[in-house]
Each structure stands twice: as structure tokens, then as C-alpha cells.
C-alpha positions as CSV (number, residue, x, y, z in Angstrom):
1,M,-24.2,-63.8,49.9
2,I,-22.2,-61.0,50.7
3,G,-20.5,-61.3,47.2
4,L,-23.8,-60.3,45.5
5,I,-24.8,-57.5,47.6
6,I,-21.4,-56.1,47.1
7,S,-21.6,-56.9,43.5
8,G,-24.9,-55.1,42.8
9,I,-23.9,-51.9,44.6
10,I,-20.8,-51.7,42.5
11,L,-23.0,-52.0,39.4
12,L,-25.4,-49.2,40.7
13,L,-22.8,-46.9,41.1
14,I,-21.5,-47.8,37.7
15,E,-24.8,-47.1,36.3
16,M,-25.0,-43.8,38.2
17,M,-21.5,-42.3,37.1
18,I,-21.6,-43.7,33.7
19,P,-24.6,-42.9,31.1
20,G,-25.8,-46.2,30.0
21,F,-29.2,-48.4,28.8
22,G,-29.9,-49.4,32.6
23,I,-28.0,-52.6,31.9
24,F,-25.3,-52.4,35.0
25,G,-28.3,-50.6,37.1
26,L,-30.9,-53.6,36.4
27,T,-28.2,-56.2,37.2
28,G,-27.1,-54.5,40.1
29,L,-30.8,-54.0,41.5
30,L,-31.6,-57.5,41.0
31,L,-28.0,-58.9,42.5
32,L,-28.7,-56.6,45.4
33,L,-32.1,-58.1,46.1
34,W,-30.6,-61.6,45.5
35,G,-28.0,-61.2,47.9
36,I,-30.3,-59.9,50.8
37,Y,-32.7,-62.8,49.8
38,D,-29.7,-65.3,50.0
39,G,-28.5,-63.3,53.3
40,L,-32.4,-63.7,55.1
41,G,-32.2,-67.7,54.2
42,G,-33.6,-68.0,51.1
43,G,-37.2,-68.8,52.5
44,P,-40.5,-67.9,51.7
45,M,-40.5,-64.9,54.7
46,A,-37.1,-63.8,53.1
47,M,-39.3,-63.4,49.8
48,I,-41.9,-61.2,51.5
49,M,-39.0,-59.3,53.3
50,V,-37.3,-58.6,49.7
51,M,-40.7,-57.8,48.2
52,A,-41.4,-55.5,51.0
53,L,-38.0,-54.1,50.5
54,S,-38.7,-53.3,46.9
55,I,-42.0,-51.5,47.7
56,V,-40.9,-49.4,49.8
57,G,-37.8,-48.6,47.6
58,V,-40.2,-47.5,44.8
59,I,-42.2,-45.3,47.6
60,V,-39.1,-43.5,48.7
61,L,-38.2,-43.4,45.0
62,W,-41.8,-41.8,44.1
63,W,-40.9,-39.3,47.0
64,I,-37.6,-38.2,46.1
65,I,-38.8,-37.6,42.6
66,S,-42.5,-35.7,43.1
67,V,-42.5,-34.7,46.7
68,F,-39.4,-34.0,47.7
69,P,-38.5,-30.8,44.9
70,K,-41.4,-29.1,46.5
71,T,-40.4,-29.1,50.3
72,K,-38.3,-26.3,51.9
73,V,-34.9,-28.4,51.3
74,G,-35.7,-29.6,47.7
75,D,-36.6,-26.1,46.5
76,R,-33.2,-25.1,47.9
77,L,-31.4,-27.9,46.1
78,T,-33.4,-27.7,43.0
79,L,-32.4,-25.7,39.9
80,R,-34.8,-23.0,38.6
81,L,-33.1,-21.5,36.3
82,Q,-34.5,-21.8,32.5
83,S,-32.6,-20.8,29.2
84,T,-35.9,-19.4,27.5
85,K,-36.1,-17.6,24.1
86,E,-37.9,-14.8,25.8
87,K,-34.9,-14.2,28.0
88,G,-32.6,-13.8,24.9
89,Y,-31.7,-17.6,24.7
90,A,-31.8,-19.5,21.2
91,S,-30.1,-22.2,19.8
92,H,-29.5,-20.6,16.5
93,P,-30.7,-17.3,15.2
94,D,-34.4,-16.8,14.1
95,P,-34.1,-17.9,10.5
96,T,-37.4,-15.9,9.5
97,A,-35.1,-12.9,9.5
98,W,-33.7,-14.2,6.3
99,L,-36.9,-13.7,4.5
100,G,-36.5,-11.2,1.5
101,K,-32.7,-10.9,1.9
102,I,-30.7,-11.1,-1.9
103,G,-27.8,-13.5,-1.4
104,V,-25.1,-14.9,-3.8
105,A,-25.0,-19.0,-4.7
106,K,-21.7,-20.0,-3.4
107,T,-22.2,-23.3,-4.3
108,V,-24.1,-24.9,-7.2
109,L,-27.4,-25.1,-6.1
110,R,-29.1,-28.4,-7.0
111,P,-31.3,-27.8,-5.7
112,V,-29.7,-28.0,-2.5
113,G,-26.3,-25.8,-1.8
114,T,-24.9,-22.5,-0.1
115,I,-25.5,-19.2,-0.3
116,V,-23.8,-15.9,1.3
117,V,-26.2,-13.1,2.6
118,D,-24.7,-10.7,4.6
119,D,-21.4,-12.4,4.8
120,T,-23.2,-15.4,6.4
121,F,-23.3,-18.8,4.6
122,L,-26.6,-20.2,4.5
123,D,-27.5,-23.6,3.6
124,V,-30.6,-23.4,1.4
125,V,-32.9,-25.2,-1.1
126,T,-34.4,-24.0,-4.5
127,D,-37.7,-24.6,-5.8
128,G,-36.2,-27.3,-8.3
129,E,-34.1,-25.0,-10.5
130,F,-30.4,-25.7,-10.5
131,Y,-28.1,-22.5,-10.1
132,E,-24.8,-21.8,-11.2
133,P,-21.9,-20.2,-8.5
134,G,-22.3,-16.5,-8.8
135,T,-26.2,-16.4,-9.5
136,E,-28.0,-13.7,-7.0
137,V,-31.4,-15.4,-5.3
138,I,-33.3,-14.1,-3.2
139,I,-35.0,-15.8,0.2
140,V,-38.3,-16.4,-0.9
141,S,-39.6,-18.8,1.9
142,V,-38.4,-19.7,5.4
143,M,-40.2,-22.7,7.2
144,G,-38.1,-24.0,10.3
145,G,-34.4,-24.9,9.3
146,R,-35.4,-24.8,5.4
147,I,-34.8,-22.2,3.6
148,V,-36.1,-21.8,-0.3
149,V,-34.6,-19.3,-2.5
150,R,-35.0,-18.6,-6.0
151,A,-33.1,-16.1,-8.5
152,T,-33.6,-12.8,-8.8
153,E,-34.7,-11.2,-12.4
154,K,-31.9,-8.7,-13.5
């Protein structure tokens, strides 16, 4: 009984410290509940107590997730900072800024390759044509992270 409860607590602590798929947490919770059930005698009344504890645990968890962050103490403990695009944070530069710029193929573009624009290397794709290194290209469209180029007319 004590061994089940201690094993359950240890597995729950492991789940809290090491990110995983919840296997340690679920196993730890089941061992903890089994240990409590066994400690209460293992009869129908023990089953009712374990069920009641489980329901109370779910309600407390719901309260911690939903209600507590809105309380005065929860508000002070909750991080409210956001790194948004409007505040100047971006995971990568806006690719539409490259639209219309002229660059030079650094690798063979068949049809995917690398070009250099303003001393910046960009991974690009062509409309289907193959271009040799050194070919001057213009960026004709940007869709998400896909930059499409075409050879300039000389």
C-alpha cells in the first residue's frame, strides 16, 4: 500500500520534470489511486472514497486552470507578456520585402536552389526552368515561405 502510493508520487514527479507522452503521469496516478484504495481496505466504501477523491481532483484541476489565473493572486503569478508582430517581434523577416528584387543564382536552380540578394542567401524556386549559377533572376512572387524567381531579360 505505502509502496504503491510512493511509487505513484515518484512517477508523477518524473512526469512533471521530464516532458513525455503522459505515460509516467497516468501510471503514477493509477498507482496512487490504487494505493489509496488498498489503504482504505479495498471494499465498496474504499471505491466510493477513491471516486470522490478523483472527482474532487478534477474539480480542483479545472479551478486551477480556469478560475485561478483570473484571481488577484493568479493574476500576479501569470505571465501576460506577448511577443507579437505589432510589437516588432517576428520569427523571420517578412518575405514580401524581397518581391521585385534582383539577385544572382548561387547554385543551379533546377527548379529549387539558392540565390544571393543584397548579400543575403535565399532559398528559391523557379517557374519550372533550370538556371545555371551566375544567372541574374528577379523575384516575381512570394507565397508564405515560397519565393518564386524568373530570369531577367538582358
